[in-house]
N, C-alpha and C positions, 0 to 999 in steps of 0.2 A: 197615714197608715190606718188600717182598720183597727178599731179599739181592742179587738180580741187577740190580735197578733202579739207575740212576745219577741223581745229583742235582747240578746246577750251581746254586750259591746266590749270592745277592747281586749279580745282574747289573743294573747301572743302565741303564734304558731311557728315562728322561726327566729333564731338568734344567730347572728353572724358576728364574729369578733371585729370590732372597729365600726360597726354599723348600728343604727337604731334597731330595736326589736321590731319585727314585722307582725302586724296584728290583723284580726278579722272581726267582723260583726256577724252574728248569727240571728237571722230573722226566721222565726218559727210560726207556722200556722196555728190556729186555735185548736185544730183537731189533734187527736192522738196519733203518734207515729206507729210504725216507722215511716218517715217522710222521704219522698223523692227529693233529690238535692240539686239545686242550681249553684254552681261555683261561679260567682260573678266577678268580673275583672274590669275595673274602670278604665276610661280613656284619659287622654291628656298628653299625647305625643311621647310617652315614656318619661317625661321630665316633670310633669305636674299631675295633679289629680289625687283623689282620695276615695276610699271605699264607701264613704258616707253618701256619695252622689252616684246614682245609677247611670244617669245621663243628664247633662246639665240643664236641659230645657224641659224636663219632665219631673214633676213633684215626687216626693217620697211616697205619698199615698197612691199615686197612679203608676208607680214602678214597683218598689218593694212590696207595697201593700196589695197591688193587683196580683202579684205572683203568689204571695202567701194566702190570699183569699182563694186562689185556685187549688190550694192544698200542697204547694211545694215549699220546702224550706230554701232559704237563700243564705249561702255562705259568701259574704262580700269580703274579699281579701285584698289587702294592700300588697305591694311588691316594691322592691328597691327601685328608685327612680334613677334616671341616667346621670344625674349629678352625684349619685352615691356609688353606682356601679354600672358597667356597660354589659351588653349582651355577652353571655347567656344568663346573667344573674337573675333577670326577671323571670325567665322560664323555670329556673331552679326554684324560685320562691313559689311559683304556682304549683310545682311538684310537691313542695313542702306542705302547701295547703291541702293537696290531695292526701298526703300522708296523715295530716291532722284529722281529716274526715274519716279515714280508715281506722285510725287508732282511737279517736275520741268521739266520733260522730254517733255511734250507737248509744252512748250514755245520754245524748241529747235528743234521741229519737230519730236519728238520721239513718238512712239505708245507704251504706257506702258502696253497695253494688250497683246503685242506680244514680249516677252522677252525670249531669249535663254541664258543660262549660259554656258560659255566656259572657261575651265581652264586646265592648264597643270601641272602635278606633284602635288605639294601641292595645287595649284589652282584647280586641278581636284577634289581632295578630298573635298575642300570647296564648289565647285559648286554642287557636289552630295549631301553633307549634307544640304546645303541651299534648294535645290530642295525637299528633303524629308521633310524639316521643313515647306516649303510653296509650296506644289504642285499646289495650285490654282493660284500662281503668276508667274509660270514659264511654258513656252510651251515645253521646251526640254533642255537636258543637253549634252554637248560635253565634255567628260572626257578623256583627253590624259594622259596616263601613270601615273594615280593617285594611291595613296595608298588607298585600300578599307578595309583592315583588319589589324588594329594596333596590335592585338595579334599575328597574323601570322608573321608580320614584326618583332616582338620582338624576335623571334627565330633567326633572321638574325643579329640583332644588339641590344643587351639588355642593353648596357651601359647607365649610367646616362647622358652621354654627347652626345648621339645619337640625330639626328634631331627629331625623334619621341618623345623621352623622354623629350627633351627641350620644345616641343610643349605641351605635356600633363602635364608636371610639375614633372614627375617621370617616371621611366621605366614602360612600359605597364603592365608587369607582377606584379608589385607592386600595381597598381591601376586599376585592370581589369574592374571595373565598368565604369571608365572614358574612358578607351580604347575602350570599347564596344560602348559608346555613341559617340565617335569620329570616329567610323568605319562605312562607308557607307553601307557595306555589311550587317550590323546588323540593318539598318534602313529602308530597302526596305519595301514598302507597296503597295497594289494593285492600289492605286490611284496615284502612282508616275508617273511623266511625262516620255515621251520617252527618251531613251539614245542612244548616239553614243559613243562607247568606241574605242580607238585606242592605240596600244602599240607596241613597238619594241620587236621583239622576242629575241634579244640579250641584253635587258636592264638588267644591273647588279646593278643598283641603286634601282629600283622598279621592281621586277620580273613580267613578263607578267601574271603570275598566279593571281596577284592581280586584274587585269581587267577581267580575265576569271572567277574568283569567283563572282565578282559583276554582270557580264553579266548573269551567271547561276542563281543567286538569283533573278534578275529582271525577267527573263523568267519564272522561277518557280512561281513568283507572278502574272504572266499574264501581265507584263509590256512590251511594245515594246522596244527591245534592239538590237542594231547591234554591233558586235565586229569585229574589223579589227586588226589582228596581222601581223605586217609588218616584213618579214624575213630580216635577216642580218642588223638590225637597232637597235641602243641602245637608251638610255635615251636622251631626248631633240632632238630626231631624228638624233643622231650621226651616222655617216657612210652613211646617206641617201644623194643622190645627189639632185640637184634642181628639176629634173623631179619627183622624188619620193615625196619630200616635197610639191611640187605644187599639186600633185595628192591628197595627204592627206588633204591639205587645201581645195581643191575643193570639196572633199567628205564631209567635215565638213560644208562648205558653202551650199551645196545642201541640207544637212540634216536640217540646220537652216531655209532655205527657205521653205522646205516642212512642218516642224512642226509649223511654224508660219503662214502658209496659212490658209485662212478661211475655206477651204474644208477638212483640215486634221482631221481625226478622229482616 
């Protein structure tokens, strides 16, 4: 992390009876606010992961540090994992993080009117679902290699122990109405915020077709959507060298700056 950046860790933003408190870390730029805000959601198949890791194969300095160096604040939020609660608890927790930004963000120099959701893998799915639930509270979504269609993923791994089934509470084919509600591609609406989707062409955990389907649905609905499929790269940007991951981060940062600008339409 850049030495001038400031980090406020372990801030509880949601408490649910019977569950652990849900916390966030606030990464602030060295500059004075009000800051544009990235609400960052980690991956891990909804069953593992932590807000401390932006994406597993990229260091903190080249992820959180790169974003704060560009002048954006990062609210890195945890959410209940599938061993604690099933869908839609995780989306509810992201909503609570948005509430925290609205209520407490200004005292930390955040601008709650200019928030971008940025998630990878499971976090990308949650970012998309939250944006569709609250298009008026989100300026844009950066969705990296997220699942968009739970029913399509069910053909790949339909067992009760799959990450998707553990999140939904049962295999998607057994509870199609829940799988549809948890599938971003089924929630697209014309008032959705702009999206930037990025996916490795060689991703074997979540096929690139998942992002392609969501991008197509967004465009069909008249929503601004960019899709970048990166050749020879897998899930979590496996096989990508630093030059490639730096470029992917820079494209996402540029998108965040663009959609939070006062002139973006």
